[in-house]
N, C-alpha and C positions, 0 to 999 in steps of 0.2 A: 689487109682487107678493107675495102671502102664501103662503108654502110651509109646508104642515102637516108637523110633526115635522122641521122643518129641522135642528134640532141633532143628532137621532139620525141622519138622513141624512148630515150632514157628518162625523160621527164614523166612520160605516161607510165613507164615501167615501174617507177619508184612511187607512184601515186596510189597504188592498190595495196592493201594488206593481204598477206598470204596466211593460209592456215597450214599448220603442220599435218603432214600425212601420217597415217597409222601404219608403222612398219615400213620396210623398204621394198621397192618394186623389184621384181624378178631381174628385169634388165632396166638400167637407167636410160640407155639409148638404143634405139632400134631403127635402123634404116633397112628397108626391104624392097629391092628392085627399083630403086630410085633413078629416074632419067630426067635430063633437062636440056633443052635447046634454047639458044638465042638467035633470032633471025634465021631459022632453019639450019643453024649450025650446031650439032650436038656437043654438049659441053660435059654432061655426065651420062654414062650409060650403064643401067643396071647395077647401080651401087647398093651393096648389102653388107652390113656388119652390125654387131651387137656389142654393148659394153655393159658390164655387170657393176652392181654397187662395189665401190672401193677399188675398182680397177684402174690402172694407169696405162694409157695407150698413146702411142705416137702416130700421128697422121702424116705421113711422109710422101713427098713427091716433089719433082722439079717445078719450077715457076710455070704457071699457066696450065697446070694439069687438072684443075678443077677443085682443089681443096678449099678455097674461099667460097665457092658456090655450095659446097657441102655444108659448111658452117652456116651460111646464110638460110639454107633450106632447114637445117637442124633446128635453128632458132626462130623459124617461123617468119623470116624477114622476106622470103620469096617462095612461091609455091612450086613443087616439082611438077612436071608434065605428067609422070607417071610414078606410082610407087607409094609406099607407106612410110611415114615418119612418126616415130613416137619418142617423147622426151618426158621421162619421169611419168609414165603411163598415160601421158596426154597425146592424142592424135593431133599433131601439129598442122596437119592439112585441113582437117575438118572443123577444127575449134574456132570459136570466135576470137576476135583480138583481145577482148577482156580475159578470156579464159587462157590464152597464150601467156598474157602478162602475169597472171597469177602463178602459172608454172615457172616462168622466167625469173620470178622473184627467189627461186630456190637454186638459181644457177649463177655462178660467179663468172663474169665474162671480161677477159683482159684483151683489148684490141691492139693491133700493131702500133697505132699512133697514140695509144693511151687514152684517148677519148675523154680527157679531163676537161671540165667545164672552165673556160677561160677566166670567167668573172669570179670564180671561187679560190680561196687559198687552198693549199694542199689538205689542211685539216678539214676545211669545209667540204672539199670533194669527198674524202672518206666518210665524214659524218653524215653527208646527204645519202650515201649508199646504205648507211646502217639505221637511220632514224625511224624508218618504217618497216624495218625488216628484222629487228631484234626486240627482245624484251629488257635490254639494258637500260639503266637510267643514263641521264646525261653525263653524269661523273664517271660511270663505268665505260661509257663510249669513249670519253675523252682519255681515260686510261688505256683502253684498248688501242686507240690511234697512237698514243705515245709508244705502246709496246710494238706495234707494227712498223713505225717509223724507226725505232731502234734496231729491229731485225733487218730491215732494208738499209740501215746505216744513212738515214736521211733525216735524223732529228732536227737539224738546223733548218729544214725546209718548211716546217709546220706552217708558218705565216707568209710563205712566198706564193706567188702565182704561176701558173703553168709557163707563161712566156719567160720567166726567169729560170726555168729549169733546162738541162740538157736533154737530148733525146733518150738517153739511158736513163736518166733520173725520171723522166716521165713514165717510161716503161715500168720502173720499179714501184713507183707510185700507183700506176694503174693495176699492177698485180696485187699490191697490198689492198687496194680498194676492192678488188674482185674477191678476195678471200676474207675480207673483214666480217662477213656474215656467216662464215662457217657454212658454204653452199653444199648441197647434196652433189652437184655437179660443177666442176670448174673447167672452163675452156680458155686456152690461150692461143691467140692467133699470131704465129711468127714472133715469139717474145724476144728473140735475140737478133732478129734480121737487121743488118747494117751496123750492128754494135762491135766493138773491139772485143777480143778474146777474154779480157779480164772482166769487163762488164757483163759479158754472156755468161761467164761462170758464176759472177754474183747472182744474177738473176735466176739461173737454173738452181743454184743452191737455195735461194730463197723460196722458189716455188716448192721444192722438196721439204723445206723446214715448215713453211706455212700450211702447205697442203697435207703434210703428214699428221697434223693435229686432229683431223677427223678421219678415222679409219674407215667409215662408210662412204666417205666422199670419193667420187670417181673423178679422174682428171684426164683430159684430152688436149694434147699439144699438137697444133698444126705447124708444120715446119718444112722448109727445103733443105735444112742441114742435116745430113746423115749423123754427124757427131752429137748434135743436140738430141736427135731422135733416140739414139741408142742410149745416150746418157740419162735420158728422162724415163724410158720404159722399156721393159723386155719386149713387150708386144709391139709390133709395128704393122700398120695398115699401109701399104704402099700403093700410091695412085700414080697412074700413068695414062695420059691422054683420055682422061675421064673414066677410066676403068679402074677397079681393084684388081691388081696384078699380083698381090700377095698379102696374107694375113697370117702372121705367125711370129715366133721368136726370132728376133733378128740374128742371133747367134746360129739358129738353124738355117735361116734363109741365106746367110752369107757364105754357108757351106754347101747347102743343098738346093737353094732355089735355082730357077731357070737361069739361062745365061744372061739375060737382060738384067734380072734382079741382082745376080752376083756382080755384074759389072757396075751396075749403079752404086751398090753399097761399097764395094772395094775401091772404086776409082777415086772416091773422096776421102778414103783412109790410108791408102798405100802412100808412103812417103813421110807420115808422121814418125816421131821418135819411137823406138821399139819399147822403151820403158812406159811411154804413154799408152801404147798400144795394149799393153798388159794391164795398164791401170784402168783402161776402158772396158777391160774384160773381153777382148778379142780372143776367140778360140785359138788355142796353141797350134792347131794344124793349119789355120789361116796364117798365122804369124810365120810359122815354119816355111810355108809356101811362098811368102811374099817378102820375107826380111832375111832369109838365109840363101 
């Protein structure tokens, strides 16, 4: 996802202090009848879904289906033409920029390109995200950074700059930074796009490990990979041509969804090794139908 003026947004984002909310909102994310057009071309049509505290959800769909636009609208980076958008009980359509930023300080965001600051080392990038958003001392933050880099297996990169890192390494650092502050909501945009299977597995395991530390933290992954979507979450919101075409357990959808849904999900899974199919948790009825 390409975010215009991301650097200026990030700088402003981290400049305000947030206050802890009392209790958890009933729903951390609410999109209700959201529509968006560019140059009279409909991009999103009547998008509606909710995500509860602690829930893990995959936003899945082919390239160009509108997933990135949904994230931009959710984060308040672009307004919808119609509909309601709430993030942590904040109306992201009607709120001021300052109010949005206070809310976004409770959100961990990992972008497709990492969005690391080129002029900062890896350690400084993570520290920058934490310094105004935690009550940790400097020594505690440094210990936390060391812990995060150990989890992502990039301890030796602490004093390196982004231009010295591979694409996969930047993604891993970006995710570590997004989760460094124990956010209430974590959003990952195409975290494994363009990466090899080994690196993709490392990143997915890392999201599970880091994100699992906070039971009340909700997580949303936007991806065009069926495999990544079903490995990340039981619930899948499937987008096609700017519309929600399904929102349910992927195991149910792969057996009981309409023809397009079943075709989209199964086409990208048929042909994998049967042992791996079972490891993914594919229903036995589906395996018997396509592997025997």
